[in-house]
ZATIBA-894433 format. One record per residue (C-alpha): residue number from 1; residue in three letters; x, y, z. Coordinates in nm, 3 decimals, always signed. Layout:
N
NODE seq type      px      py      pz
NODE NUM  Ala       X       Y       Z
...
REM end
This chain:
258
NODE seq type      px      py      pz
NODE   1  Met  -0.846 +19.300  +5.137
NODE   2  Ile  -1.114 +19.148  +4.915
NODE   3  Thr  -1.448 +19.324  +4.886
NODE   4  Ala  -1.803 +19.193  +4.870
NODE   5  Lys  -1.838 +19.321  +4.513
NODE   6  Asp  -1.520 +19.144  +4.401
NODE   7  Val  -1.645 +18.817  +4.546
NODE   8  Phe  -2.000 +18.864  +4.421
NODE   9  Leu  -1.891 +18.916  +4.061
NODE  10  Ser  -1.668 +18.606  +4.062
NODE  11  Ser  -1.738 +18.238  +4.006
NODE  12  Pro  -1.756 +18.003  +4.308
NODE  13  Lys  -1.415 +17.860  +4.212
NODE  14  Lys  -1.261 +18.207  +4.201
NODE  15  Arg  -1.435 +18.302  +4.528
NODE  16  Lys  -1.265 +18.008  +4.698
NODE  17  Glu  -0.926 +18.120  +4.569
NODE  18  Met  -0.986 +18.476  +4.687
NODE  19  Ile  -1.096 +18.369  +5.036
NODE  20  Leu  -0.814 +18.118  +5.090
NODE  21  Gly  -0.568 +18.376  +4.960
NODE  22  Glu  -0.647 +18.583  +5.269
NODE  23  Val  -0.549 +18.297  +5.505
NODE  24  Thr  -0.177 +18.276  +5.577
NODE  25  Gly  -0.050 +17.917  +5.578
NODE  26  Phe  -0.394 +17.764  +5.533
NODE  27  Asn  -0.264 +17.417  +5.444
NODE  28  Asn  -0.039 +17.416  +5.749
NODE  29  Leu  -0.324 +17.462  +5.995
NODE  30  Asp  -0.352 +17.160  +6.223
NODE  31  Ser  -0.724 +17.087  +6.236
NODE  32  Glu  -1.042 +17.124  +6.033
NODE  33  Ile  -1.182 +17.345  +6.309
NODE  34  Asp  -0.884 +17.582  +6.276
NODE  35  Lys  -0.930 +17.593  +5.900
NODE  36  Thr  -1.302 +17.656  +5.940
NODE  37  Arg  -1.237 +17.937  +6.189
NODE  38  Glu  -1.001 +18.111  +5.945
NODE  39  Ile  -1.236 +18.070  +5.649
NODE  40  Ala  -1.522 +18.219  +5.852
NODE  41  Arg  -1.299 +18.506  +5.970
NODE  42  Val  -1.232 +18.607  +5.610
NODE  43  Ile  -1.592 +18.560  +5.496
NODE  44  Asn  -1.716 +18.774  +5.784
NODE  45  Thr  -1.515 +19.071  +5.656
NODE  46  Phe  -1.742 +19.107  +5.352
NODE  47  Leu  -2.051 +18.901  +5.437
NODE  48  Glu  -2.293 +19.179  +5.533
NODE  49  Asp  -2.225 +19.373  +5.212
NODE  50  Tyr  -2.242 +19.047  +5.016
NODE  51  Phe  -2.594 +18.982  +5.139
NODE  52  Ile  -2.696 +19.336  +5.049
NODE  53  Leu  -2.577 +19.269  +4.691
NODE  54  Lys  -2.769 +18.940  +4.679
NODE  55  Ile  -3.087 +19.104  +4.805
NODE  56  Gln  -3.052 +19.385  +4.550
NODE  57  Gln  -2.993 +19.132  +4.270
NODE  58  Asp  -3.305 +18.943  +4.380
NODE  59  Glu  -3.515 +19.260  +4.365
NODE  60  Asp  -3.385 +19.339  +4.015
NODE  61  Leu  -3.433 +18.986  +3.878
NODE  62  Tyr  -3.784 +18.931  +4.009
NODE  63  Asn  -3.914 +19.286  +3.994
NODE  64  Gly  -3.983 +19.257  +4.365
NODE  65  Ser  -3.845 +18.939  +4.516
NODE  66  Val  -3.832 +18.563  +4.473
NODE  67  Leu  -3.990 +18.559  +4.820
NODE  68  Leu  -4.323 +18.681  +4.682
NODE  69  Asn  -4.559 +18.385  +4.712
NODE  70  Glu  -4.609 +18.313  +4.342
NODE  71  Asn  -4.238 +18.346  +4.262
NODE  72  Leu  -4.138 +18.133  +4.558
NODE  73  Ser  -4.387 +17.860  +4.472
NODE  74  Ser  -4.246 +17.838  +4.119
NODE  75  Ala  -3.887 +17.835  +4.249
NODE  76  Phe  -3.974 +17.555  +4.492
NODE  77  Asp  -4.138 +17.354  +4.214
NODE  78  Leu  -3.830 +17.390  +3.993
NODE  79  Glu  -3.597 +17.254  +4.263
NODE  80  Ile  -3.837 +16.976  +4.362
NODE  81  Asn  -3.882 +16.864  +3.999
NODE  82  Arg  -3.505 +16.842  +3.964
NODE  83  Phe  -3.491 +16.636  +4.281
NODE  84  Lys  -3.768 +16.384  +4.210
NODE  85  Pro  -3.581 +16.170  +3.952
NODE  86  Ile  -3.287 +16.147  +4.193
NODE  87  Ala  -3.514 +16.037  +4.478
NODE  88  Ile  -3.692 +15.780  +4.260
NODE  89  Asn  -3.357 +15.631  +4.157
NODE  90  Glu  -3.267 +15.608  +4.525
NODE  91  Leu  -3.592 +15.420  +4.585
NODE  92  Lys  -3.521 +15.178  +4.303
NODE  93  Gly  -3.177 +15.106  +4.446
NODE  94  Thr  -3.316 +15.048  +4.794
NODE  95  Val  -3.604 +14.809  +4.724
NODE  96  Pro  -3.485 +14.454  +4.645
NODE  97  Thr  -3.682 +14.173  +4.488
NODE  98  Lys  -3.879 +13.929  +4.702
NODE  99  Asp  -3.629 +13.654  +4.616
NODE 100  Ala  -3.341 +13.872  +4.734
NODE 101  Ile  -3.518 +13.936  +5.063
NODE 102  Leu  -3.575 +13.565  +5.121
NODE 103  Leu  -3.209 +13.492  +5.050
NODE 104  Ser  -3.100 +13.764  +5.294
NODE 105  Ser  -3.331 +13.658  +5.580
NODE 106  Lys  -3.170 +13.894  +5.834
NODE 107  Asn  -3.491 +13.947  +6.029
NODE 108  Val  -3.838 +13.801  +6.064
NODE 109  Tyr  -3.979 +14.030  +5.795
NODE 110  Glu  -3.724 +13.914  +5.540
NODE 111  Met  -3.765 +13.552  +5.645
NODE 112  Ala  -4.137 +13.582  +5.576
NODE 113  Gly  -4.083 +13.761  +5.244
NODE 114  Ala  -4.279 +14.060  +5.375
NODE 115  Thr  -4.148 +14.299  +5.111
NODE 116  Lys  -4.350 +14.602  +5.221
NODE 117  Leu  -4.236 +14.577  +5.581
NODE 118  Ala  -3.881 +14.449  +5.536
NODE 119  Phe  -3.740 +14.758  +5.374
NODE 120  Ala  -3.980 +15.036  +5.477
NODE 121  Asn  -3.738 +15.161  +5.744
NODE 122  Lys  -3.440 +15.149  +5.509
NODE 123  Val  -3.635 +15.341  +5.245
NODE 124  Thr  -3.734 +15.620  +5.484
NODE 125  Arg  -3.376 +15.651  +5.613
NODE 126  Thr  -3.242 +15.670  +5.257
NODE 127  Leu  -3.497 +15.929  +5.154
NODE 128  Ser  -3.441 +16.136  +5.470
NODE 129  Thr  -3.071 +16.166  +5.388
NODE 130  Thr  -3.141 +16.256  +5.025
NODE 131  Met  -3.416 +16.504  +5.111
NODE 132  Gly  -3.195 +16.679  +5.366
NODE 133  Leu  -2.996 +16.817  +5.074
NODE 134  Leu  -3.318 +16.932  +4.907
NODE 135  Trp  -3.428 +17.128  +5.214
NODE 136  Glu  -3.093 +17.312  +5.205
NODE 137  Arg  -3.142 +17.398  +4.838
NODE 138  Leu  -3.495 +17.525  +4.902
NODE 139  Ala  -3.367 +17.743  +5.186
NODE 140  Ser  -3.090 +17.877  +4.960
NODE 141  Ile  -3.353 +18.012  +4.720
NODE 142  Ser  -3.390 +18.299  +4.965
NODE 143  Pro  -3.143 +18.584  +4.905
NODE 144  Tyr  -3.112 +18.595  +5.283
NODE 145  Ala  -2.948 +18.249  +5.297
NODE 146  Ile  -2.644 +18.095  +5.134
NODE 147  Asn  -2.495 +17.748  +5.131
NODE 148  Pro  -2.120 +17.816  +5.173
NODE 149  Glu  -2.024 +17.509  +4.971
NODE 150  Ser  -2.220 +17.609  +4.661
NODE 151  Glu  -2.165 +17.983  +4.707
NODE 152  Phe  -1.792 +17.986  +4.785
NODE 153  Asn  -1.690 +17.632  +4.688
NODE 154  Leu  -1.580 +17.592  +5.051
NODE 155  Lys  -1.705 +17.354  +5.317
NODE 156  Ile  -1.747 +17.524  +5.654
NODE 157  Lys  -1.744 +17.232  +5.893
NODE 158  Gly  -2.083 +17.181  +6.058
NODE 159  Ile  -2.246 +17.479  +5.887
NODE 160  Asp  -2.515 +17.418  +5.627
NODE 161  Leu  -2.635 +17.776  +5.585
NODE 162  Ile  -2.518 +18.127  +5.657
NODE 163  Ser  -2.805 +18.372  +5.670
NODE 164  Met  -2.887 +18.734  +5.727
NODE 165  Asn  -3.185 +18.729  +5.961
NODE 166  Tyr  -3.484 +18.864  +5.768
NODE 167  Ala  -3.607 +19.068  +6.064
NODE 168  Ser  -3.296 +19.169  +6.257
NODE 169  Arg  -3.038 +19.167  +5.972
NODE 170  Ile  -2.796 +18.982  +6.204
NODE 171  Ile  -2.563 +18.732  +6.035
NODE 172  Glu  -2.626 +18.378  +6.163
NODE 173  Tyr  -2.435 +18.053  +6.116
NODE 174  Gln  -2.680 +17.763  +6.100
NODE 175  Gln  -2.658 +17.387  +6.126
NODE 176  Leu  -2.972 +17.251  +5.963
NODE 177  Lys  -3.136 +16.917  +6.043
NODE 178  Thr  -3.465 +16.773  +5.924
NODE 179  Gln  -3.640 +16.753  +6.262
NODE 180  His  -3.588 +16.792  +6.636
NODE 181  Asn  -3.450 +16.443  +6.693
NODE 182  Thr  -3.235 +16.398  +6.380
NODE 183  Leu  -2.915 +16.445  +6.579
NODE 184  Thr  -2.801 +16.146  +6.784
NODE 185  Gly  -2.661 +16.189  +7.135
NODE 186  Ser  -2.309 +16.098  +7.025
NODE 187  Gln  -2.318 +16.368  +6.754
NODE 188  Lys  -2.410 +16.652  +6.989
NODE 189  Pro  -2.057 +16.736  +7.121
NODE 190  Arg  -1.929 +16.767  +6.766
NODE 191  Ser  -2.218 +16.996  +6.668
NODE 192  Val  -2.157 +17.214  +6.973
NODE 193  Glu  -1.787 +17.248  +6.886
NODE 194  Glu  -1.862 +17.329  +6.523
NODE 195  Leu  -2.121 +17.595  +6.606
NODE 196  Leu  -1.946 +17.769  +6.896
NODE 197  Ile  -1.656 +17.895  +6.685
NODE 198  His  -1.900 +18.135  +6.512
NODE 199  Asp  -2.083 +18.444  +6.630
NODE 200  Asn  -2.461 +18.394  +6.640
NODE 201  Pro  -2.473 +18.016  +6.590
NODE 202  Ile  -2.819 +17.861  +6.552
NODE 203  Phe  -2.922 +17.495  +6.556
NODE 204  Cys  -3.216 +17.458  +6.316
NODE 205  Ala  -3.473 +17.195  +6.225
NODE 206  Cys  -3.677 +17.223  +5.905
NODE 207  Phe  -3.993 +17.076  +6.054
NODE 208  Ala  -4.167 +17.152  +6.380
NODE 209  Asn  -4.323 +16.832  +6.509
NODE 210  Asn  -4.393 +16.650  +6.835
NODE 211  Ser  -4.056 +16.474  +6.858
NODE 212  Ser  -3.825 +16.571  +7.145
NODE 213  Trp  -3.515 +16.777  +7.082
NODE 214  Thr  -3.190 +16.580  +7.094
NODE 215  Phe  -2.982 +16.901  +7.093
NODE 216  Asn  -2.953 +17.160  +7.367
NODE 217  His  -2.687 +17.408  +7.473
NODE 218  Pro  -2.715 +17.726  +7.681
NODE 219  Asp  -2.522 +17.935  +7.428
NODE 220  Ile  -2.676 +17.800  +7.106
NODE 221  Pro  -3.041 +17.881  +7.033
NODE 222  Arg  -3.245 +17.613  +6.857
NODE 223  Val  -3.536 +17.685  +6.623
NODE 224  Ser  -3.765 +17.476  +6.405
NODE 225  Gly  -4.046 +17.504  +6.153
NODE 226  Gly  -4.176 +17.856  +6.112
NODE 227  Asp  -3.918 +17.993  +6.355
NODE 228  Phe  -3.646 +17.874  +6.116
NODE 229  Trp  -3.803 +17.953  +5.778
NODE 230  Ser  -3.920 +18.300  +5.882
NODE 231  Arg  -3.556 +18.389  +5.961
NODE 232  Ile  -3.484 +18.372  +5.588
NODE 233  Gly  -3.814 +18.523  +5.471
NODE 234  Ile  -3.985 +18.200  +5.363
NODE 235  Pro  -4.342 +18.117  +5.477
NODE 236  Tyr  -4.335 +17.784  +5.659
NODE 237  Glu  -4.681 +17.683  +5.539
NODE 238  Leu  -4.576 +17.709  +5.175
NODE 239  Phe  -4.265 +17.499  +5.238
NODE 240  Leu  -4.469 +17.246  +5.438
NODE 241  Ser  -4.729 +17.216  +5.162
NODE 242  Lys  -4.461 +17.144  +4.899
NODE 243  Ala  -4.281 +16.896  +5.128
NODE 244  Arg  -4.603 +16.705  +5.202
NODE 245  Ser  -4.688 +16.677  +4.834
NODE 246  Leu  -4.341 +16.550  +4.755
NODE 247  Val  -4.346 +16.287  +5.031
NODE 248  Leu  -4.687 +16.156  +4.920
NODE 249  Glu  -4.568 +16.138  +4.561
NODE 250  Leu  -4.259 +15.943  +4.663
NODE 251  Glu  -4.474 +15.710  +4.871
NODE 252  Asn  -4.677 +15.630  +4.560
NODE 253  Glu  -4.355 +15.560  +4.368
NODE 254  Tyr  -4.241 +15.328  +4.648
NODE 255  Val  -4.567 +15.133  +4.641
NODE 256  Lys  -4.530 +15.084  +4.264
NODE 257  Leu  -4.191 +14.920  +4.321
NODE 258  Leu  -4.323 +14.659  +4.566
REM end
């Protein structure tokens, strides 16, 4: 049986090999759900000790913790600065010229050449998808949260983060969305199936706002905003401040392109 220390000291590629090596006939399993269930079963055998090692490493590296406000602010800035050029390139690829809009003429805004209105919705949708990955990376800064794909080189279907609850120390499997209504009605059954194969599944939204929830299930708690970020030891107000600044900066970049 593999140990947390063995996995911790290995590369993500090697971690994948070690985990899959504990699953008999992995490639012969019929469905992605079955494969996910087996991957999670193996990970759960060492996960608690693995988090303890990550938390200890964090204390040693930062002489306290990355979760201390000054350290966390700097870590957020580093990830956001890496992200901004990617987001700006996405903006450039989304906003067409006025001539291109007139040639397309798929709606009244395009027919009128109303550049600012014609593609505002497309821009926000594109950025929302791109920024969703950033929110995951910011959450993964906490030693109490891991992204299984980057940590173990394995995709756990429907799970964006695995965390050790900062207060209770309970291991949680989390599907993370941007806000309450990100999930469409047709996506809900799939999310329920993906979450219910795990102990302590949580449906999470990064931002707490006034939109209505589009997810509900009696056996799957849902949390948002501070209730989510506090589970991994991150102050919601700090995250919100950084997110607001980023969005305003990207808005300015968008206006420059029009």
